[in-house]
MDTraj code that builds the backbone (N, CA, C; nanometers):
import mdtraj as md
import numpy as np

residues = "UNK UNK UNK UNK UNK UNK UNK UNK UNK UNK UNK UNK UNK UNK UNK UNK UNK UNK UNK UNK UNK UNK UNK UNK UNK UNK UNK UNK UNK UNK UNK UNK UNK UNK UNK UNK UNK UNK UNK UNK UNK UNK UNK UNK UNK UNK UNK UNK UNK UNK UNK UNK UNK UNK UNK UNK UNK UNK UNK UNK UNK UNK UNK UNK UNK UNK UNK UNK UNK UNK UNK UNK UNK UNK UNK UNK UNK UNK UNK UNK UNK UNK UNK UNK UNK UNK UNK UNK UNK UNK UNK UNK UNK UNK UNK UNK UNK UNK UNK UNK UNK UNK UNK UNK UNK UNK".split()
xyz = np.array([
    [-6.1298, 7.1368, 0.9019],
    [-6.1657, 7.1294, 0.7625],
    [-6.1863, 6.9823, 0.7264],
    [-6.2974, 6.9546, 0.6586],
    [-6.3283, 6.8183, 0.6190],
    [-6.3046, 6.8005, 0.4698],
    [-6.2536, 6.6866, 0.4334],
    [-6.2356, 6.6553, 0.2923],
    [-6.3427, 6.5588, 0.2446],
    [-6.4591, 6.5662, 0.3094],
    [-6.5707, 6.4797, 0.2742],
    [-6.6875, 6.5646, 0.2269],
    [-6.7546, 6.5176, 0.1225],
    [-6.8730, 6.5856, 0.0711],
    [-6.9940, 6.4958, 0.0914],
    [-7.1115, 6.5566, 0.0988],
    [-7.2360, 6.4815, 0.1159],
    [-7.2966, 6.4531, -0.0207],
    [-7.3194, 6.3255, -0.0485],
    [-7.3809, 6.2846, -0.1742],
    [-7.5171, 6.2223, -0.1438],
    [-7.6250, 6.2800, -0.1950],
    [-7.7564, 6.2190, -0.1732],
    [-7.7656, 6.0842, -0.2429],
    [-7.8476, 5.9938, -0.1904],
    [-7.8645, 5.8612, -0.2498],
    [-7.9114, 5.8702, -0.3940],
    [-7.8799, 5.7669, -0.4712],
    [-7.9164, 5.7606, -0.6118],
    [-7.9895, 5.6308, -0.6389],
    [-8.0951, 5.6398, -0.7203],
    [-8.1663, 5.5193, -0.7614],
    [-8.0844, 5.4486, -0.8702],
    [-8.0927, 5.3169, -0.8717],
    [-8.0110, 5.2372, -0.9638],
    [-8.0354, 5.2732, -1.1096],
    [-8.1558, 5.3079, -1.1463],
    [-8.1886, 5.3375, -1.2854],
    [-8.1572, 5.4785, -1.3302],
    [-8.1066, 5.5612, -1.2419],
    [-8.0805, 5.7015, -1.2738],
    [-7.9360, 5.7240, -1.3179],
    [-7.9184, 5.8286, -1.3959],
    [-7.7872, 5.8872, -1.4210],
    [-7.7944, 6.0271, -1.3626],
    [-7.7084, 6.0569, -1.2649],
    [-7.7168, 6.1832, -1.1915],
    [-7.5824, 6.2546, -1.1970],
    [-7.5870, 6.3853, -1.2261],
    [-7.4672, 6.4679, -1.2228],
    [-7.4537, 6.5256, -1.0826],
    [-7.3447, 6.4915, -1.0148],
    [-7.3206, 6.5372, -0.8781],
    [-7.2190, 6.6525, -0.8792],
    [-7.2651, 6.7770, -0.8516],
    [-7.1739, 6.8911, -0.8469],
    [-7.1284, 6.9238, -0.7043],
    [-7.1227, 6.8257, -0.6181],
    [-7.0928, 6.8496, -0.4770],
    [-6.9446, 6.8616, -0.4448],
    [-6.8578, 6.8390, -0.5400],
    [-6.7144, 6.8382, -0.5110],
    [-6.6582, 6.9799, -0.5282],
    [-6.6706, 7.0620, -0.4235],
    [-6.6280, 7.2022, -0.4269],
    [-6.4956, 7.2159, -0.3520],
    [-6.3901, 7.2510, -0.4233],
    [-6.2548, 7.2569, -0.3694],
    [-6.2159, 7.3954, -0.3173],
    [-6.3074, 7.4914, -0.3184],
    [-6.2737, 7.6290, -0.2833],
    [-6.2027, 7.6406, -0.1487],
    [-6.2506, 7.5681, -0.0473],
    [-6.1895, 7.5789, 0.0863],
    [-6.0491, 7.5180, 0.0918],
    [-6.0092, 7.4474, -0.0131],
    [-5.8766, 7.3849, -0.0167],
    [-5.7768, 7.4634, -0.1012],
    [-5.8214, 7.5743, -0.1586],
    [-5.7314, 7.6585, -0.2373],
    [-5.6274, 7.7216, -0.1448],
    [-5.5047, 7.7319, -0.1934],
    [-5.3950, 7.7882, -0.1131],
    [-5.4071, 7.9396, -0.0990],
    [-5.4677, 8.0051, -0.1982],
    [-5.4840, 8.1508, -0.1938],
    [-5.6038, 8.1893, -0.2791],
    [-5.6413, 8.3161, -0.2739],
    [-5.7559, 8.3646, -0.3499],
    [-5.7326, 8.3544, -0.5004],
    [-5.6065, 8.3519, -0.5430],
    [-5.5762, 8.3436, -0.6861],
    [-5.5626, 8.1993, -0.7354],
    [-5.5728, 8.1034, -0.6450],
    [-5.5609, 7.9621, -0.6815],
    [-5.6835, 7.9183, -0.7607],
    [-5.6674, 7.8173, -0.8441],
    [-5.7798, 7.7618, -0.9192],
    [-5.7462, 7.6185, -0.9599],
    [-5.8476, 7.5471, -1.0068],
    [-5.8267, 7.4106, -1.0555],
    [-5.7668, 7.4200, -1.1956],
    [-5.6552, 7.3502, -1.2161],
    [-5.5969, 7.3464, -1.3503],
    [-5.6364, 7.2181, -1.4237],
    [-5.6608, 7.1089, -1.3478],
    [-5.7051, 6.9844, -1.4115],
    [-5.7626, 6.8892, -1.3070],
    [-5.8395, 6.7934, -1.3560],
    [-5.8873, 6.6835, -1.2715],
    [-5.7839, 6.5723, -1.2847],
    [-5.7184, 6.5388, -1.1737],
    [-5.6136, 6.4358, -1.1765],
    [-5.6733, 6.2964, -1.1849],
    [-5.7774, 6.2705, -1.1029],
    [-5.8398, 6.1382, -1.1048],
    [-5.9773, 6.1428, -1.0415],
    [-6.0620, 6.0516, -1.0876],
    [-6.1926, 6.0264, -1.0277],
    [-6.2010, 5.8752, -1.0140],
    [-6.2283, 5.8280, -0.8927],
    [-6.2326, 5.6833, -0.8715],
    [-6.3500, 5.6457, -0.7827],
    [-6.3876, 5.5199, -0.7916],
    [-6.4966, 5.4670, -0.7106],
    [-6.4564, 5.3304, -0.6576],
    [-6.4754, 5.3116, -0.5269],
    [-6.4517, 5.1819, -0.4650],
    [-6.5741, 5.1455, -0.3824],
    [-6.5836, 5.0196, -0.3468],
    [-6.6954, 4.9740, -0.2637],
    [-6.6607, 4.9978, -0.1174],
    [-6.7444, 5.0734, -0.0485],
    [-6.7294, 5.0944, 0.0952],
    [-6.8032, 4.9835, 0.1712],
    [-6.9223, 4.9468, 0.1211],
    [-7.0031, 4.8435, 0.1848],
    [-7.0849, 4.7725, 0.0772],
    [-7.0879, 4.6396, 0.0822],
    [-7.1637, 4.5627, -0.0161],
    [-7.0703, 4.4930, -0.1131],
    [-7.1266, 4.4489, -0.2255],
    [-7.0491, 4.3751, -0.3244],
    [-7.0772, 4.4303, -0.4634],
    [-6.9715, 4.4709, -0.5316],
    [-6.9765, 4.5117, -0.6716],
    [-6.8383, 4.4833, -0.7284],
    [-6.8306, 4.3905, -0.8210],
    [-6.7022, 4.3511, -0.8785],
    [-6.6386, 4.4557, -0.9683],
    [-6.7155, 4.5570, -1.0081],
    [-6.6622, 4.6603, -1.0966],
    [-6.7154, 4.7978, -1.0553],
    [-6.6732, 4.8484, -0.9392],
    [-6.7288, 4.9748, -0.8902],
    [-6.6981, 5.0954, -0.9786],
    [-6.5938, 5.0882, -1.0589],
    [-6.5599, 5.2002, -1.1476],
    [-6.6644, 5.2190, -1.2573],
    [-6.7470, 5.1170, -1.2811],
    [-6.8478, 5.1250, -1.3871],
    [-6.9556, 5.2295, -1.3584],
    [-6.9666, 5.2761, -1.2331],
    [-7.0687, 5.3778, -1.2023],
    [-7.0253, 5.5171, -1.2475],
    [-6.8988, 5.5335, -1.2824],
    [-6.8461, 5.6661, -1.3150],
    [-6.8648, 5.6993, -1.4622],
    [-6.9238, 5.8168, -1.4851],
    [-6.9339, 5.8706, -1.6201],
    [-6.8353, 5.9848, -1.6347],
    [-6.8696, 6.0801, -1.7173],
    [-6.7824, 6.1939, -1.7430],
    [-6.7712, 6.2852, -1.6214],
    [-6.6598, 6.3536, -1.6103],
    [-6.6412, 6.4540, -1.5050],
    [-6.5902, 6.5815, -1.5702],
    [-6.6235, 6.6947, -1.5060],
    [-6.5799, 6.8242, -1.5581],
    [-6.5672, 6.9209, -1.4418],
    [-6.5024, 7.0353, -1.4664],
    [-6.4947, 7.1358, -1.3611],
    [-6.5252, 7.2732, -1.4163],
    [-6.5773, 7.3560, -1.3265],
    [-6.6053, 7.4957, -1.3562],
    [-6.5773, 7.5732, -1.2285],
    [-6.4860, 7.6677, -1.2357],
    [-6.4473, 7.7415, -1.1155],
    [-6.3828, 7.6470, -1.0161],
    [-6.4395, 7.6394, -0.8957],
    [-6.3842, 7.5539, -0.7902],
    [-6.4566, 7.4203, -0.7776],
    [-6.5552, 7.3956, -0.8642],
    [-6.6446, 7.2797, -0.8487],
    [-6.6205, 7.1752, -0.9571],
    [-6.6050, 7.0503, -0.9120],
    [-6.5983, 6.9357, -1.0029],
    [-6.7325, 6.8649, -0.9986],
    [-6.7870, 6.8358, -1.1167],
    [-6.9115, 6.7605, -1.1282],
    [-6.8791, 6.6228, -1.1842],
    [-6.9426, 6.5210, -1.1257],
    [-6.9187, 6.3824, -1.1673],
    [-7.0512, 6.3176, -1.2021],
    [-7.0598, 6.2571, -1.3200],
    [-7.1782, 6.1834, -1.3603],
    [-7.1702, 6.0429, -1.3016],
    [-7.2741, 6.0056, -1.2267],
    [-7.2821, 5.8708, -1.1681],
    [-7.4000, 5.8005, -1.2333],
    [-7.3768, 5.6779, -1.2784],
    [-7.4802, 5.6023, -1.3480],
    [-7.4817, 5.4576, -1.3001],
    [-7.5954, 5.3934, -1.3204],
    [-7.6128, 5.2519, -1.2861],
    [-7.5761, 5.2229, -1.1404],
    [-7.5078, 5.1119, -1.1148],
    [-7.4731, 5.0712, -0.9789],
    [-7.5606, 4.9576, -0.9307],
    [-7.5273, 4.9053, -0.8151],
    [-7.5989, 4.7916, -0.7565],
    [-7.6707, 4.8377, -0.6297],
    [-7.8008, 4.8105, -0.6236],
    [-7.8823, 4.8503, -0.5091],
    [-7.8254, 4.7901, -0.3811],
    [-7.8158, 4.8727, -0.2774],
    [-7.7669, 4.8298, -0.1474],
    [-7.6181, 4.8530, -0.1265],
    [-7.5460, 4.8820, -0.2334],
    [-7.4024, 4.9062, -0.2227],
    [-7.3787, 5.0534, -0.1861],
    [-7.2820, 5.0764, -0.1002],
    [-7.2374, 5.2118, -0.0700],
    [-7.0996, 5.2268, -0.1335],
    [-7.0885, 5.3267, -0.2200],
    [-6.9650, 5.3529, -0.2929],
    [-6.8915, 5.4717, -0.2320],
    [-6.7588, 5.4651, -0.2318],
    [-6.6776, 5.5804, -0.1969],
    [-6.6278, 5.6392, -0.3287],
    [-6.6638, 5.7648, -0.3529],
    [-6.6219, 5.8340, -0.4752],
    [-6.5169, 5.9371, -0.4360],
    [-6.3983, 5.9283, -0.4991],
    [-6.2879, 6.0213, -0.4703],
    [-6.2551, 6.1022, -0.5941],
    [-6.2353, 6.2320, -0.5719],
    [-6.1953, 6.3227, -0.6794],
    [-6.0674, 6.3931, -0.6365],
    [-5.9661, 6.3855, -0.7202],
    [-5.8407, 6.4565, -0.6953],
    [-5.8178, 6.5540, -0.8097],
    [-5.7794, 6.6761, -0.7744],
    [-5.7516, 6.7790, -0.8745],
    [-5.6089, 6.8299, -0.8583],
    [-5.5610, 6.8974, -0.9600],
    [-5.4349, 6.9699, -0.9516],
    [-5.4692, 7.1181, -0.9548],
    [-5.4157, 7.1913, -0.8579],
    [-5.4403, 7.3343, -0.8498],
    [-5.3264, 7.4107, -0.9147],
    [-5.3517, 7.5352, -0.9505],
    [-5.2469, 7.6179, -1.0109],
    [-5.1311, 7.6411, -0.9140],
    [-5.1564, 7.6248, -0.7828],
    [-5.0501, 7.6388, -0.6825],
    [-4.9615, 7.5147, -0.6754],
    [-5.0000, 7.4081, -0.7474],
    [-4.9228, 7.2845, -0.7462],
    [-4.9755, 7.1803, -0.6494],
    [-5.0670, 7.2183, -0.5625],
    [-5.1244, 7.1227, -0.4676],
    [-5.2198, 7.0275, -0.5395],
    [-5.2413, 6.9095, -0.4779],
    [-5.3314, 6.8079, -0.5347],
    [-5.4285, 6.7581, -0.4279],
    [-5.5271, 6.8401, -0.3901],
    [-5.6214, 6.7979, -0.2866],
    [-5.7194, 6.6916, -0.3365],
    [-5.7758, 6.6177, -0.2392],
    [-5.8717, 6.5106, -0.2671],
    [-5.9976, 6.5375, -0.1861],
    [-6.1136, 6.5191, -0.2493],
    [-6.2418, 6.5183, -0.1786],
    [-6.3058, 6.3832, -0.2026],
    [-6.3752, 6.3308, -0.1008],
    [-6.4445, 6.2040, -0.1183],
    [-6.5853, 6.2127, -0.0608],
    [-6.6704, 6.1278, -0.1130],
    [-6.8080, 6.1208, -0.0651],
    [-6.8561, 5.9778, -0.0715],
    [-6.9575, 5.9484, 0.0082],
    [-7.0157, 5.8146, 0.0115],
    [-7.1531, 5.8209, -0.0518],
    [-7.1786, 5.7297, -0.1449],
    [-7.3007, 5.7282, -0.2237],
    [-7.3725, 5.5947, -0.2060],
    [-7.4959, 5.6020, -0.1581],
    [-7.5776, 5.4814, -0.1415],
    [-7.6682, 5.4635, -0.2618],
    [-7.6724, 5.3406, -0.3149],
    [-7.7638, 5.3089, -0.4246],
    [-7.8926, 5.2549, -0.3651],
    [-8.0023, 5.3231, -0.3957],
    [-8.1317, 5.2886, -0.3361],
    [-8.2222, 5.2298, -0.4432],
    [-8.3239, 5.1510, -0.4021],
    [-8.4113, 5.0858, -0.5014],
    [-8.4975, 5.1859, -0.5768],
    [-8.5340, 5.1458, -0.6997],
    [-8.6291, 5.2231, -0.7812],
    [-8.7705, 5.1888, -0.7341],
    [-8.8178, 5.2588, -0.6336],
    [-8.9523, 5.2326, -0.5826],
    [-9.0507, 5.3318, -0.6435],
    [-9.1755, 5.2870, -0.6646],
    [-9.2757, 5.3778, -0.7234],
    [-9.3110, 5.4918, -0.6290],
])
top = md.Topology()
chain = top.add_chain()
for i, resn in enumerate(residues, 1):
    res = top.add_residue(resn, chain, resSeq=i)
    for name in ("N", "CA", "C"):
        top.add_atom(name, md.element.get_by_symbol(name[0]), res)
traj = md.Trajectory(xyz[None], top)
């Protein structure tokens, strides 16, 4: 089981809602569900950005899926985005993904 999700690249000028954080495979049982989003964070995996948290917008969940709004960012930087939730079973699983910021080319 992998705790990594695939995030397609984002252009610097875009604001994109990423619904790739699906926790279903991490539920303890069929009756388990997300009770809250514990944290959403962003760090620099590669490149330079003095404020990587600035790419994070609002986050929400529906069913087993957490969606995260990603905005702005610095071209060429690869960000690690981590989402941690609290489940009704009491567990707190984490999913992470790597997001590359690509140039706004015509």
